[in-house]
Backbone of each chain as ProteinMPNN parsed JSONL, in Angstrom:
{"seq_chain_A": "XXXXXXXXXX", "coords_chain_A": {"N_chain_A": [[3.409, -27.425, 6.377], [4.504, -25.48, 3.779], [5.187, -26.554, 1.438], [4.314, -29.179, 1.436], [1.136, -28.971, 1.548], [-1.773, -28.492, -0.463], [-2.091, -25.792, -2.449], [-4.38, -23.811, -0.853], [-5.359, -21.152, -1.29], [-6.529, -18.302, -2.715]], "CA_chain_A": [[4.218, -26.819, 6.003], [3.604, -24.617, 2.272], [5.857, -26.937, 0.168], [3.598, -30.308, 1.363], [-0.078, -28.938, 1.409], [-1.977, -28.089, -1.507], [-2.632, -24.034, -2.012], [-5.685, -23.509, -0.272], [-5.616, -19.979, -1.131], [-6.667, -18.221, -4.096]], "C_chain_A": [[3.93, -26.651, 4.356], [3.905, -25.951, 1.608], [4.824, -28.993, 0.132], [2.034, -29.904, 1.179], [-0.492, -28.609, 0.049], [-2.102, -26.435, -1.235], [-3.819, -24.49, -2.148], [-6.091, -22.035, -0.659], [-5.998, -19.906, -2.597], [-5.979, -16.899, -4.792]], "O_chain_A": [[3.277, -27.481, 3.724], [2.922, -26.556, 1.181], [4.745, -29.754, -0.833], [1.522, -30.755, 0.451], [0.443, -28.414, -0.728], [-2.187, -25.911, -0.125], [-4.325, -25.211, -3.008], [-7.226, -21.703, -0.318], [-5.932, -20.788, -3.453], [-6.047, -16.738, -6.011]]}, "seq_chain_B": "XXXXXXXXXXXXXXXXXXXXXXXXXXXXXXXXXXXXXXXXXXXXXXXXXXXXXXXXXXXXXXXXXXXXXXXXXXXXXXXXXXXXXXXXXXXXXXXXXXXXXXXXXXXXXXXXXXXXXXXXXXXXXXXXXXXXXXXXXXXXXXXXXXXXXXXXXXXXXXXXXXXXXXXXXXXXXXXXXXXXXXXXXXXXXXXXXXXXXXXXXXXXXXXXXXXX", "coords_chain_B": {"N_chain_B": [[-10.355, -20.854, 7.051], [-10.211, -16.952, 7.203], [-11.547, -13.748, 8.654], [-9.841, -12.084, 6.916], [-9.182, -13.524, 5.132], [-11.527, -13.576, 3.823], [-12.158, -11.111, 3.052], [-10.443, -10.464, 1.265], [-10.82, -11.678, -0.965], [-13.299, -11.437, -1.7], [-12.972, -8.781, -2.107], [-10.574, -8.773, -3.823], [-12.783, -10.09, -6.024], [-14.541, -8.227, -6.303], [-12.98, -5.957, -7.732], [-12.172, -7.521, -9.891], [-15.045, -7.38, -11.439], [-15.563, -5.265, -11.463], [-14.488, -4.077, -13.27], [-14.966, -5.438, -15.542], [-17.749, -4.911, -15.602], [-17.784, -1.837, -15.715], [-15.988, -1.776, -18.761], [-18.137, -3.245, -20.273], [-20.389, -1.738, -19.548], [-19.809, 0.903, -20.908], [-19.387, 0.188, -23.398], [-16.536, 0.003, -23.761], [-12.825, 0.186, -23.782], [-11.122, 2.395, -23.16], [-8.301, 3.256, -21.594], [-7.65, 1.107, -20.21], [-5.125, -0.958, -19.674], [-4.674, -3.645, -22.059], [-2.545, -5.699, -21.648], [-2.125, -5.927, -19.081], [-4.032, -7.038, -18.117], [-3.854, -9.406, -19.684], [-1.751, -10.589, -18.843], [-2.77, -11.029, -16.284], [-4.974, -12.947, -16.754], [-3.257, -14.737, -17.514], [-2.297, -15.253, -15.249], [-4.184, -16.761, -13.374], [-4.407, -19.256, -14.907], [-2.133, -20.643, -14.76], [-1.854, -20.588, -12.212], [-4.444, -22.563, -11.227], [-4.244, -24.609, -12.283], [-4.526, -26.778, -10.654], [-7.389, -27.237, -10.256], [-7.586, -29.757, -11.751], [-6.245, -31.544, -10.551], [-6.921, -31.489, -7.599], [-9.419, -31.612, -4.962], [-10.514, -28.612, -3.134], [-12.683, -27.226, -1.724], [-15.759, -26.528, -2.398], [-16.001, -23.691, -2.336], [-13.126, -22.667, -2.781], [-13.366, -24.068, -5.482], [-15.178, -22.716, -6.955], [-14.701, -20.247, -6.971], [-12.248, -20.456, -8.34], [-13.024, -20.842, -10.482], [-14.657, -18.864, -11.406], [-12.944, -16.436, -11.357], [-11.018, -17.239, -13.33], [-12.886, -17.377, -15.663], [-13.424, -14.606, -15.695], [-11.489, -13.438, -16.197], [-10.233, -14.147, -18.601], [-13.21, -13.194, -19.872], [-12.805, -10.576, -19.873], [-10.252, -10.069, -21.301], [-11.035, -11.092, -23.586], [-13.591, -8.824, -23.998], [-11.876, -6.954, -24.407], [-9.864, -7.026, -26.757], [-11.272, -8.204, -28.725], [-13.997, -7.747, -28.558], [-14.168, -4.682, -28.017], [-12.388, -3.665, -29.434], [-11.541, -1.675, -30.955], [-11.659, 0.538, -29.453], [-9.534, -0.074, -28.098], [-6.629, 1.743, -26.381], [-3.978, 0.941, -27.483], [-1.682, 2.232, -28.043], [-1.185, 3.606, -25.86], [-0.665, 1.916, -24.334], [2.063, 0.643, -23.952], [3.906, -1.052, -22.338], [6.56, -3.011, -22.401], [6.19, -6.211, -21.688], [7.745, -8.61, -21.811], [9.737, -8.004, -20.45], [8.865, -8.781, -17.771], [8.472, -10.923, -17.524], [10.18, -12.909, -18.337], [12.204, -12.402, -16.225], [10.942, -13.051, -13.959], [9.516, -15.714, -14.254], [11.953, -17.406, -14.657], [13.012, -16.614, -11.854], [10.755, -18.241, -10.696], [12.058, -20.477, -11.607], [14.146, -20.878, -10.309], [13.384, -20.498, -7.222], [11.914, -22.014, -5.513], [9.085, -24.175, -4.189], [9.303, -26.741, -4.288], [10.508, -28.913, -6.898], [8.655, -29.233, -9.419], [6.712, -29.299, -11.951], [4.0, -28.402, -11.976], [4.316, -26.822, -9.467], [6.025, -25.297, -10.021], [4.745, -23.468, -11.984], [2.917, -22.623, -10.371], [3.87, -21.242, -8.919], [5.637, -19.353, -10.75], [2.91, -17.97, -11.298], [2.544, -16.666, -9.294], [4.533, -14.849, -8.565], [4.386, -13.649, -10.606], [1.663, -12.116, -10.664], [2.16, -10.817, -8.533], [3.786, -8.352, -9.924], [1.905, -7.639, -12.434], [0.25, -5.633, -12.252], [1.545, -3.824, -13.361], [2.22, -2.509, -16.207], [-0.534, -1.632, -16.18], [-0.642, 0.398, -14.861], [1.812, 1.847, -15.578], [0.686, 3.03, -18.079], [-0.885, 4.48, -17.165], [0.458, 6.426, -15.715], [1.954, 7.338, -18.176], [-0.118, 8.893, -19.875], [-1.105, 10.026, -18.179], [-3.743, 10.349, -16.35], [-6.669, 8.76, -14.989], [-9.638, 7.368, -15.44], [-12.56, 7.575, -12.738], [-13.759, 5.054, -12.035], [-12.224, 3.293, -13.179], [-10.094, 3.613, -11.144], [-11.037, 2.963, -8.75], [-11.459, 0.14, -9.529], [-8.435, -0.365, -9.519], [-8.371, 0.043, -6.592], [-9.606, -1.622, -5.445], [-8.604, -4.279, -6.204], [-6.046, -3.591, -5.208], [-6.184, -3.244, -2.724], [-7.066, -6.004, -2.039], [-4.318, -7.456, -1.962], [-3.41, -6.562, -0.031], [-5.208, -7.058, 2.464], [-4.746, -9.828, 2.046], [-2.088, -10.188, 2.998], [-2.394, -9.641, 5.66], [-3.981, -11.823, 6.705], [-2.159, -13.915, 6.226], [-0.68, -13.456, 8.224], [-2.483, -13.28, 10.391], [-2.988, -16.469, 10.046], [0.012, -17.058, 10.636], [0.145, -16.76, 13.151], [-2.296, -18.692, 14.242], [-2.301, -21.144, 13.012], [0.195, -21.766, 12.541], [1.105, -21.583, 9.575], [2.693, -20.754, 6.786], [4.209, -19.462, 4.151], [6.619, -18.251, 2.358], [7.131, -17.76, 0.193], [4.624, -16.551, -1.107], [4.42, -14.873, 0.555], [6.272, -13.081, 0.481], [6.196, -12.519, -2.124], [3.696, -11.064, -2.127], [3.983, -8.766, -0.425], [6.01, -7.543, -1.965], [4.121, -6.863, -4.488], [1.915, -5.631, -2.726], [3.329, -3.26, -2.281], [3.855, -2.11, -4.688], [0.912, -0.726, -4.913], [0.903, 1.344, -3.257], [1.486, 3.938, -3.563], [-0.164, 4.664, -5.487], [-2.685, 3.821, -3.535], [-1.971, 5.999, -1.666], [-2.724, 8.286, -3.421], [-5.469, 7.773, -4.119], [-6.77, 7.971, -1.746], [-6.312, 10.796, -0.754], [-7.029, 12.565, -2.949], [-9.406, 11.516, -3.394], [-13.206, 11.834, -2.955], [-15.971, 14.261, -3.502], [-15.899, 15.492, -5.238], [-14.551, 14.575, -6.813], [-13.394, 13.734, -10.58], [-10.795, 12.998, -12.028], [-8.257, 10.665, -11.436], [-4.94, 12.057, -11.042], [-1.851, 10.99, -12.06], [1.713, 10.643, -10.907]], "CA_chain_B": [[-10.604, -19.241, 6.639], [-10.687, -15.937, 8.376], [-12.248, -12.883, 8.247], [-9.161, -10.865, 5.989], [-9.12, -13.896, 3.695], [-12.464, -13.778, 3.219], [-12.78, -9.924, 2.624], [-9.992, -10.358, 0.526], [-11.229, -12.887, -1.457], [-14.5, -10.704, -1.863], [-12.242, -7.358, -2.591], [-10.591, -9.283, -5.674], [-13.749, -10.3, -7.289], [-15.321, -6.856, -6.658], [-12.455, -5.52, -8.763], [-12.487, -7.786, -11.195], [-16.462, -7.182, -11.993], [-15.704, -3.492, -11.503], [-13.463, -3.66, -14.213], [-15.843, -5.976, -16.385], [-18.785, -4.208, -15.944], [-17.021, -0.912, -16.567], [-15.65, -2.12, -20.074], [-19.542, -3.492, -20.931], [-21.864, -0.251, -19.816], [-18.896, 2.4, -21.502], [-18.866, -0.19, -24.433], [-15.311, 0.754, -24.116], [-11.726, 0.076, -22.598], [-10.069, 3.354, -23.098], [-7.962, 3.835, -20.356], [-7.51, 0.002, -19.446], [-4.252, -2.061, -20.32], [-4.964, -4.918, -22.164], [-1.288, -6.187, -21.316], [-2.019, -6.557, -17.937], [-5.413, -7.829, -18.563], [-3.696, -10.834, -20.38], [-0.839, -11.094, -17.461], [-3.786, -11.999, -15.265], [-5.287, -14.063, -17.031], [-1.685, -15.822, -17.596], [-1.89, -15.779, -13.71], [-5.05, -17.156, -13.089], [-4.222, -20.323, -15.592], [-0.985, -21.384, -14.583], [-1.609, -21.107, -10.604], [-5.506, -22.869, -11.246], [-4.016, -25.843, -12.873], [-4.381, -27.911, -9.287], [-8.211, -27.303, -10.553], [-7.433, -30.762, -12.502], [-5.471, -32.066, -9.776], [-7.204, -31.776, -6.343], [-10.587, -30.703, -4.747], [-10.462, -28.075, -1.651], [-13.893, -27.055, -1.286], [-16.616, -25.817, -3.46], [-16.07, -22.008, -2.167], [-12.514, -22.619, -3.778], [-13.396, -25.013, -7.204], [-16.201, -21.788, -7.505], [-13.866, -19.009, -7.206], [-11.269, -20.249, -8.953], [-13.73, -21.021, -12.08], [-15.167, -17.311, -11.712], [-11.838, -15.388, -11.839], [-10.402, -17.761, -14.74], [-13.971, -16.949, -16.823], [-13.698, -13.128, -15.605], [-9.703, -12.896, -16.835], [-10.644, -14.591, -20.02], [-13.783, -12.989, -20.802], [-12.206, -9.005, -19.97], [-9.364, -9.925, -22.381], [-11.977, -11.213, -24.883], [-14.021, -7.638, -24.645], [-10.441, -5.719, -25.04], [-9.18, -7.545, -27.934], [-12.161, -8.328, -29.693], [-15.294, -7.578, -29.05], [-13.713, -3.243, -28.555], [-11.212, -3.342, -29.229], [-11.574, -0.013, -31.548], [-11.307, 1.454, -28.25], [-8.558, -0.117, -27.051], [-5.735, 2.889, -27.134], [-2.838, 0.39, -27.495], [-0.43, 3.006, -28.816], [-0.31, 4.078, -24.726], [-0.108, 0.133, -23.554], [3.724, 0.046, -24.418], [4.488, -1.598, -21.411], [7.569, -4.605, -22.72], [6.155, -7.558, -20.815], [8.844, -9.324, -21.714], [10.678, -7.689, -19.061], [8.312, -8.827, -16.454], [7.635, -12.304, -17.9], [11.034, -13.44, -18.326], [12.632, -12.87, -15.011], [9.921, -13.985, -13.4], [10.051, -17.056, -15.346], [13.518, -17.557, -14.241], [12.771, -16.496, -10.896], [10.321, -19.356, -10.276], [12.528, -22.206, -11.923], [15.058, -21.009, -9.255], [12.851, -20.228, -6.258], [10.247, -22.373, -5.446], [8.783, -25.029, -2.747], [9.34, -28.063, -4.728], [10.894, -28.3, -8.427], [8.111, -29.672, -10.164], [6.055, -28.709, -13.102], [2.77, -27.822, -11.295], [4.848, -26.182, -8.406], [7.005, -24.158, -10.289], [3.817, -23.234, -12.805], [1.626, -22.225, -9.291], [5.083, -20.131, -8.163], [5.531, -18.167, -11.409], [1.64, -17.393, -11.075], [2.624, -15.65, -7.565], [5.669, -13.616, -8.668], [3.921, -12.922, -12.04], [0.628, -11.438, -9.7], [2.995, -9.016, -7.76], [3.75, -7.131, -11.325], [0.612, -7.664, -13.573], [-0.537, -4.286, -12.909], [2.643, -2.692, -14.147], [1.923, -2.516, -17.364], [-1.638, -0.628, -16.105], [0.011, 1.749, -13.641], [2.653, 2.682, -16.801], [-0.054, 3.31, -18.626], [-1.937, 5.551, -16.315], [1.005, 7.144, -15.893], [1.573, 7.94, -19.084], [-1.532, 9.36, -20.19], [-1.407, 11.011, -16.812], [-4.845, 10.338, -15.49], [-7.881, 7.521, -14.605], [-11.357, 7.702, -14.719], [-12.937, 7.579, -11.402], [-14.321, 3.683, -11.688], [-10.825, 2.305, -12.881], [-9.141, 4.003, -9.752], [-12.168, 2.168, -7.827], [-10.971, -1.253, -9.796], [-7.3, -0.377, -9.016], [-8.02, 0.275, -5.327], [-10.286, -3.07, -4.53], [-7.491, -5.01, -6.571], [-4.443, -3.503, -4.258], [-6.772, -3.802, -1.556], [-7.022, -7.508, -1.803], [-3.155, -8.638, -1.23], [-3.125, -6.005, 1.512], [-6.003, -8.289, 3.101], [-3.621, -11.178, 2.422], [-1.166, -10.033, 4.149], [-3.165, -9.633, 7.185], [-4.521, -13.165, 6.79], [-0.993, -14.842, 6.642], [-0.273, -13.13, 9.396], [-3.05, -14.763, 10.92], [-2.708, -17.909, 9.689], [1.07, -17.556, 10.941], [0.015, -16.996, 14.598], [-3.289, -19.065, 14.673], [-2.575, -22.239, 12.285], [1.784, -21.933, 12.338], [1.332, -21.423, 8.483], [3.996, -19.779, 6.749], [4.34, -19.913, 3.174], [7.341, -17.383, 2.235], [6.92, -17.418, -1.467], [3.543, -16.184, -1.171], [4.194, -13.527, 1.303], [7.535, -12.119, -0.571], [5.213, -11.418, -3.688], [2.795, -10.554, -1.53], [4.521, -7.797, 0.02], [6.271, -6.362, -3.695], [2.422, -6.389, -5.107], [1.174, -4.491, -1.945], [4.116, -1.971, -1.99], [3.846, -1.362, -5.766], [0.65, 0.278, -5.02], [0.77, 2.283, -2.228], [1.965, 5.202, -4.053], [-1.537, 4.883, -5.987], [-3.247, 4.178, -2.616], [-2.357, 7.751, -1.435], [-3.612, 9.279, -4.223], [-6.82, 7.294, -4.276], [-7.063, 8.714, -0.639], [-6.108, 12.009, -1.199], [-7.673, 12.951, -4.077], [-10.864, 11.027, -3.041], [-14.22, 12.907, -2.702], [-17.511, 14.067, -4.079], [-15.928, 16.555, -6.964], [-13.177, 14.006, -7.879], [-13.449, 13.484, -11.567], [-10.183, 11.965, -11.943], [-6.804, 11.023, -10.271], [-3.272, 11.767, -11.791], [-0.677, 10.25, -11.612], [2.697, 11.328, -11.467]], "C_chain_B": [[-10.916, -17.858, 7.934], [-10.921, -14.799, 7.736], [-11.32, -12.0, 6.934], [-8.987, -11.669, 4.853], [-10.058, -14.006, 2.816], [-12.805, -12.122, 2.297], [-11.482, -9.318, 1.467], [-10.108, -10.781, -0.653], [-12.19, -11.859, -2.772], [-13.836, -9.095, -2.605], [-11.618, -7.68, -4.404], [-11.602, -9.282, -6.652], [-14.273, -8.989, -6.895], [-14.366, -6.101, -7.745], [-12.195, -6.328, -9.982], [-13.745, -7.928, -11.789], [-16.474, -5.753, -11.992], [-15.15, -3.346, -12.853], [-14.392, -4.128, -15.585], [-16.783, -5.473, -17.021], [-18.415, -2.694, -16.304], [-16.881, -0.795, -18.164], [-17.381, -2.144, -20.866], [-19.984, -2.647, -21.112], [-21.236, 0.435, -20.731], [-19.162, 1.612, -23.048], [-17.417, 0.189, -24.865], [-14.377, 0.634, -23.317], [-10.741, 0.757, -22.693], [-9.378, 3.122, -22.013], [-7.237, 2.51, -19.65], [-6.195, -0.848, -20.184], [-4.712, -3.545, -20.334], [-3.56, -5.667, -21.794], [-1.484, -6.881, -19.816], [-3.257, -7.501, -17.477], [-4.717, -9.714, -18.994], [-2.612, -11.339, -19.57], [-1.903, -11.648, -16.455], [-4.375, -13.004, -15.579], [-4.445, -15.731, -17.184], [-1.65, -16.388, -15.872], [-2.807, -16.799, -13.074], [-4.984, -19.003, -13.417], [-3.643, -21.061, -15.515], [-1.472, -21.53, -12.841], [-3.34, -21.955, -10.674], [-5.619, -24.276, -12.099], [-4.468, -27.05, -11.922], [-6.406, -27.989, -9.351], [-8.904, -28.933, -10.906], [-7.218, -31.586, -11.838], [-6.051, -32.019, -8.534], [-8.37, -30.754, -6.073], [-10.172, -30.199, -3.333], [-11.626, -27.538, -1.033], [-14.58, -25.858, -2.616], [-16.54, -24.293, -3.643], [-14.359, -21.932, -3.264], [-12.325, -23.037, -5.283], [-14.591, -23.234, -7.25], [-15.385, -20.512, -7.734], [-12.938, -18.582, -8.077], [-11.867, -19.615, -10.318], [-14.528, -19.173, -12.586], [-14.166, -16.324, -12.362], [-11.247, -16.017, -13.232], [-11.498, -17.418, -15.741], [-14.177, -15.313, -16.991], [-12.452, -12.627, -16.946], [-10.262, -13.088, -18.542], [-12.464, -13.35, -21.005], [-13.459, -11.05, -20.542], [-11.281, -9.267, -20.833], [-10.044, -10.266, -23.646], [-12.667, -9.305, -25.463], [-12.939, -6.367, -24.891], [-9.939, -5.957, -25.905], [-10.231, -7.77, -29.212], [-13.252, -7.906, -29.858], [-15.343, -5.29, -28.84], [-12.918, -3.255, -28.445], [-10.755, -2.042, -30.382], [-11.439, 0.904, -30.454], [-10.607, 1.276, -27.413], [-7.172, 0.871, -27.371], [-3.96, 1.588, -26.754], [-1.498, 0.925, -27.477], [0.197, 3.668, -27.015], [0.095, 3.064, -23.712], [0.968, -0.133, -23.976], [4.71, -0.316, -23.472], [5.622, -2.889, -21.944], [7.606, -5.55, -21.553], [6.948, -8.488, -20.681], [9.998, -8.919, -20.584], [10.262, -8.046, -17.76], [8.184, -10.592, -16.23], [8.896, -13.498, -17.677], [11.696, -13.623, -17.416], [11.583, -13.247, -14.054], [9.378, -15.548, -13.491], [11.321, -17.686, -14.717], [13.334, -17.579, -12.516], [11.865, -17.896, -9.819], [10.984, -20.641, -10.58], [13.738, -22.065, -10.414], [14.294, -21.211, -7.61], [11.605, -20.818, -5.896], [10.141, -23.501, -4.302], [9.356, -26.636, -3.55], [9.454, -28.25, -6.648], [9.957, -29.735, -8.961], [7.6, -28.763, -11.114], [5.095, -27.855, -12.622], [3.473, -26.699, -10.207], [5.631, -24.709, -8.934], [5.888, -22.893, -11.233], [3.524, -22.218, -11.869], [2.711, -20.744, -9.15], [4.907, -18.828, -8.706], [4.305, -17.477, -11.218], [1.576, -16.441, -9.817], [3.681, -14.808, -8.219], [5.06, -12.995, -9.83], [2.721, -11.932, -11.798], [1.185, -10.27, -9.285], [3.388, -8.119, -8.819], [3.074, -7.001, -12.142], [0.544, -6.359, -13.837], [0.681, -3.207, -13.335], [2.301, -2.199, -15.021], [0.186, -0.744, -17.06], [-1.198, 0.862, -15.575], [0.67, 2.337, -14.83], [1.583, 3.376, -17.63], [-1.062, 4.516, -18.32], [-1.036, 6.695, -16.31], [1.496, 8.262, -17.351], [0.928, 8.902, -19.799], [-1.957, 10.302, -19.181], [-2.694, 11.088, -15.735], [-5.967, 8.751, -16.015], [-8.633, 7.9, -14.479], [-11.122, 7.25, -13.318], [-13.076, 5.637, -10.987], [-12.92, 2.737, -11.996], [-10.042, 2.509, -11.788], [-9.766, 3.317, -8.928], [-11.241, 0.687, -8.025], [-9.577, -1.318, -8.892], [-7.299, -0.768, -7.425], [-8.332, -1.012, -4.904], [-8.827, -3.943, -5.223], [-5.923, -4.945, -5.365], [-4.811, -3.869, -2.603], [-6.408, -5.473, -1.257], [-5.707, -7.896, -1.723], [-3.195, -8.043, 0.047], [-3.559, -6.875, 2.48], [-5.547, -9.217, 3.318], [-2.619, -11.345, 3.317], [-1.234, -10.164, 5.706], [-3.778, -11.038, 7.234], [-3.308, -14.116, 6.935], [-0.584, -14.396, 7.829], [-1.248, -13.508, 10.868], [-3.084, -16.058, 11.118], [-1.404, -18.358, 10.335], [0.776, -17.699, 12.711], [-1.506, -18.185, 15.168], [-2.905, -20.477, 13.978], [-0.458, -22.405, 12.063], [2.234, -22.008, 10.641], [2.29, -20.327, 8.17], [4.438, -20.423, 5.875], [5.401, -17.98, 2.355], [7.338, -16.81, 0.851], [5.645, -16.359, -1.738], [3.63, -14.305, -0.229], [5.259, -12.631, 0.83], [6.17, -11.632, -1.392], [4.351, -10.844, -3.24], [3.01, -8.878, -1.331], [5.116, -6.692, -1.267], [4.647, -5.649, -3.944], [1.726, -5.316, -4.224], [2.023, -2.816, -2.361], [3.885, -1.068, -3.481], [2.013, -0.605, -6.222], [0.101, 0.937, -4.075], [0.926, 3.773, -2.63], [0.304, 5.492, -4.949], [-2.513, 5.15, -4.747], [-3.238, 5.793, -2.254], [-2.906, 8.4, -2.262], [-4.733, 9.285, -4.352], [-7.338, 8.335, -3.278], [-7.206, 10.062, -0.633], [-6.608, 12.514, -1.619], [-9.346, 12.268, -4.194], [-12.004, 12.212, -2.888], [-15.157, 13.254, -3.382], [-17.077, 14.88, -5.266], [-14.746, 15.893, -8.064], [-13.727, 13.257, -9.476], [-12.33, 12.311, -12.071], [-8.663, 11.789, -11.699], [-5.738, 11.101, -11.317], [-2.613, 11.159, -11.109], [0.64, 10.442, -12.159], [3.427, 10.997, -12.704]], "O_chain_B": [[-11.522, -17.826, 9.005], [-10.657, -14.633, 6.545], [-11.941, -11.354, 6.09], [-8.724, -11.173, 3.757], [-9.967, -14.317, 1.629], [-13.456, -11.992, 1.261], [-11.46, -8.199, 0.954], [-9.434, -10.216, -1.513], [-12.005, -11.629, -3.967], [-14.37, -8.512, -3.549], [-11.907, -7.231, -5.513], [-11.546, -8.75, -7.76], [-14.553, -8.606, -8.031], [-14.975, -5.602, -8.691], [-12.01, -5.756, -11.056], [-13.719, -8.65, -12.785], [-17.386, -5.115, -12.516], [-15.47, -2.35, -13.503], [-14.538, -3.361, -16.537], [-16.975, -5.393, -18.234], [-18.872, -2.355, -17.395], [-17.488, 0.062, -18.806], [-17.774, -1.357, -21.727], [-20.235, -2.249, -22.25], [-21.998, 0.762, -21.641], [-19.157, 2.403, -23.992], [-17.108, 0.585, -25.989], [-14.62, 0.859, -22.131], [-9.607, 0.328, -22.48], [-10.128, 2.594, -21.192], [-6.422, 2.654, -18.739], [-6.402, -1.353, -21.287], [-4.993, -4.338, -19.435], [-3.975, -6.806, -21.579], [-1.122, -8.006, -19.471], [-3.297, -8.431, -16.671], [-5.118, -10.816, -18.619], [-2.481, -12.563, -19.557], [-1.736, -12.735, -15.901], [-4.401, -13.991, -14.845], [-4.696, -16.932, -17.08], [-1.204, -17.432, -15.397], [-2.334, -17.639, -12.309], [-5.331, -19.866, -12.611], [-3.944, -22.187, -15.911], [-1.397, -22.641, -12.315], [-3.58, -21.911, -9.467], [-6.634, -24.866, -12.469], [-4.739, -28.157, -12.388], [-6.895, -28.765, -8.529], [-10.027, -29.349, -10.619], [-7.78, -32.647, -12.111], [-5.473, -32.955, -7.982], [-8.495, -29.623, -6.544], [-9.652, -30.926, -2.486], [-11.607, -27.376, 0.187], [-14.154, -24.94, -3.317], [-16.858, -23.686, -4.665], [-14.352, -21.285, -4.312], [-11.501, -22.598, -6.085], [-14.155, -22.71, -8.275], [-15.535, -19.847, -8.759], [-12.642, -17.474, -8.525], [-11.576, -18.615, -10.973], [-14.769, -18.621, -13.66], [-14.304, -15.647, -13.381], [-11.036, -15.255, -14.176], [-11.031, -17.118, -16.84], [-14.777, -14.754, -17.909], [-12.466, -11.937, -17.966], [-10.575, -12.233, -19.371], [-12.643, -12.983, -22.166], [-14.13, -10.327, -21.278], [-11.39, -8.32, -21.611], [-9.662, -9.769, -24.705], [-12.476, -8.705, -26.521], [-13.117, -5.249, -25.375], [-9.223, -5.014, -26.241], [-9.989, -7.54, -30.397], [-13.704, -7.635, -30.97], [-16.24, -4.618, -29.349], [-12.357, -2.901, -27.408], [-9.596, -1.634, -30.467], [-11.083, 2.063, -30.667], [-10.568, 1.839, -26.319], [-6.661, 0.8, -28.489], [-3.156, 1.685, -25.827], [-0.471, 0.379, -27.074], [1.342, 4.047, -26.769], [0.808, 3.153, -22.713], [1.064, -1.248, -24.487], [5.919, -0.094, -23.541], [5.104, -3.973, -21.674], [8.506, -5.736, -20.735], [7.007, -9.198, -19.677], [10.898, -9.597, -20.089], [10.927, -7.802, -16.753], [7.923, -11.266, -15.234], [8.77, -14.582, -17.107], [12.083, -14.782, -17.266], [11.982, -14.103, -13.264], [8.894, -16.245, -12.599], [11.162, -18.825, -14.279], [13.55, -18.652, -11.953], [12.175, -18.336, -8.712], [10.673, -21.702, -10.04], [14.047, -23.007, -9.684], [14.73, -22.105, -6.886], [10.495, -20.288, -5.945], [11.102, -23.684, -3.555], [9.823, -27.513, -2.823], [8.643, -27.801, -7.458], [10.35, -30.901, -8.938], [7.957, -27.585, -11.147], [5.228, -26.641, -12.773], [2.954, -25.584, -10.262], [5.747, -23.582, -8.453], [6.132, -21.687, -11.198], [3.726, -21.045, -12.182], [2.38, -19.563, -9.257], [4.492, -17.784, -8.203], [4.452, -16.286, -10.945], [0.679, -15.657, -9.507], [3.222, -13.669, -8.313], [5.242, -11.791, -10.011], [2.634, -10.968, -12.558], [0.881, -9.103, -9.53], [3.289, -6.932, -8.511], [3.432, -6.127, -12.932], [0.662, -5.812, -14.933], [0.573, -2.001, -13.558], [1.901, -1.064, -14.761], [0.031, 0.399, -17.491], [-1.444, 2.021, -15.908], [0.157, 3.387, -15.218], [1.83, 4.57, -17.798], [-1.762, 5.215, -19.053], [-1.403, 7.789, -16.737], [1.406, 9.484, -17.469], [1.598, 9.777, -20.348], [-2.864, 11.132, -19.245], [-2.704, 11.666, -14.648], [-5.948, 8.033, -17.014], [-8.834, 8.759, -13.621], [-10.114, 6.776, -12.795], [-12.63, 5.084, -9.982], [-12.573, 1.763, -11.33], [-9.283, 1.606, -11.436], [-8.998, 2.865, -8.079], [-10.548, 0.171, -7.147], [-9.456, -2.011, -7.882], [-6.534, -1.608, -6.952], [-7.588, -1.607, -4.125], [-7.966, -4.169, -4.373], [-5.152, -5.803, -4.935], [-4.184, -4.423, -1.699], [-5.64, -5.945, -0.419], [-5.722, -9.046, -1.286], [-3.065, -8.685, 1.089], [-2.793, -7.443, 3.259], [-5.629, -9.755, 4.423], [-2.335, -12.242, 4.111], [-0.48, -10.591, 6.581], [-4.14, -11.205, 8.398], [-3.406, -15.066, 7.712], [-0.02, -15.243, 8.521], [-0.868, -13.87, 11.982], [-3.191, -16.659, 12.187], [-1.271, -19.539, 10.654], [1.179, -18.652, 13.379], [-1.675, -18.418, 16.364], [-3.442, -21.296, 14.724], [-0.028, -23.3, 11.335], [3.363, -22.369, 10.31], [2.634, -19.365, 8.857], [4.961, -21.527, 6.028], [4.852, -16.936, 2.004], [7.511, -15.639, 0.513], [5.764, -15.436, -2.544], [3.132, -13.191, -0.39], [5.055, -11.417, 0.814], [5.419, -10.667, -1.25], [3.994, -9.878, -3.914], [2.392, -7.983, -1.907], [4.815, -5.516, -1.469], [4.181, -4.532, -3.722], [1.112, -4.352, -4.682], [1.538, -1.714, -2.614], [3.768, 0.155, -3.556], [1.749, -0.12, -7.322], [-1.114, 1.127, -4.018], [0.451, 4.679, -1.945], [-0.213, 6.608, -4.907], [-3.109, 6.222, -4.646], [-4.138, 6.606, -2.459], [-3.711, 9.238, -1.858], [-5.348, 10.313, -4.636], [-8.061, 9.285, -3.58], [-8.346, 10.504, -0.492], [-7.066, 13.399, -0.896], [-10.213, 12.592, -5.005], [-11.676, 13.386, -2.719], [-15.39, 12.366, -4.201], [-17.824, 14.963, -6.241], [-14.277, 16.191, -9.163], [-14.443, 12.257, -9.422], [-12.616, 11.161, -12.406], [-7.912, 12.762, -11.773], [-5.663, 10.347, -12.287], [-2.655, 10.822, -9.925], [0.904, 10.451, -13.362], [4.327, 11.734, -13.106]]}, "name": "protein", "num_of_chains": 2, "seq": "XXXXXXXXXXXXXXXXXXXXXXXXXXXXXXXXXXXXXXXXXXXXXXXXXXXXXXXXXXXXXXXXXXXXXXXXXXXXXXXXXXXXXXXXXXXXXXXXXXXXXXXXXXXXXXXXXXXXXXXXXXXXXXXXXXXXXXXXXXXXXXXXXXXXXXXXXXXXXXXXXXXXXXXXXXXXXXXXXXXXXXXXXXXXXXXXXXXXXXXXXXXXXXXXXXXXXXXXXXXXXX"}
């Protein structure tokens, strides 16, 4: 889920 | 990392470099909105605070540093080095009308109510509208230099490619970030009018692109 993972995109 | 993500990043990088080189080579920032460039510097600063807290990859870290560095270099060229060429009278978009609502929205709608996450969300929302002062300036003066249109095309293309990246990631990784997708859609839609003009007025004899 997006709210648990670090933001890996730029 | 998929092909859309990579080409999106490279398109973004190309846009940033094109603008920086255009200003540097022509020794002028005429026709460039300093306000949009300040907003992009704010976007990168608030989004890439995670440089201090988490390491994702060498690619990720170096691209972030390049984006931030170039953003501040651009702002420096416009407001310090080539300040005399800055067309402040035509750069009259009221940025508080963007920053305040976007800040409010970031506090209200985010993945997690923490400072870092709210700043990340703020940067995503702000990026989606940060080009408006530039588009406003072009519509006000009624023209843009060809090199400026290449800059805008690459900058718009980058988020459009990211949309394809998100579709890809949804199907193959189950990854879904609604905030990024929604803002990315808004951002891409804002460029559609420009994309149309860029393509239809493109050609060897093009000198300038007019916006309505």
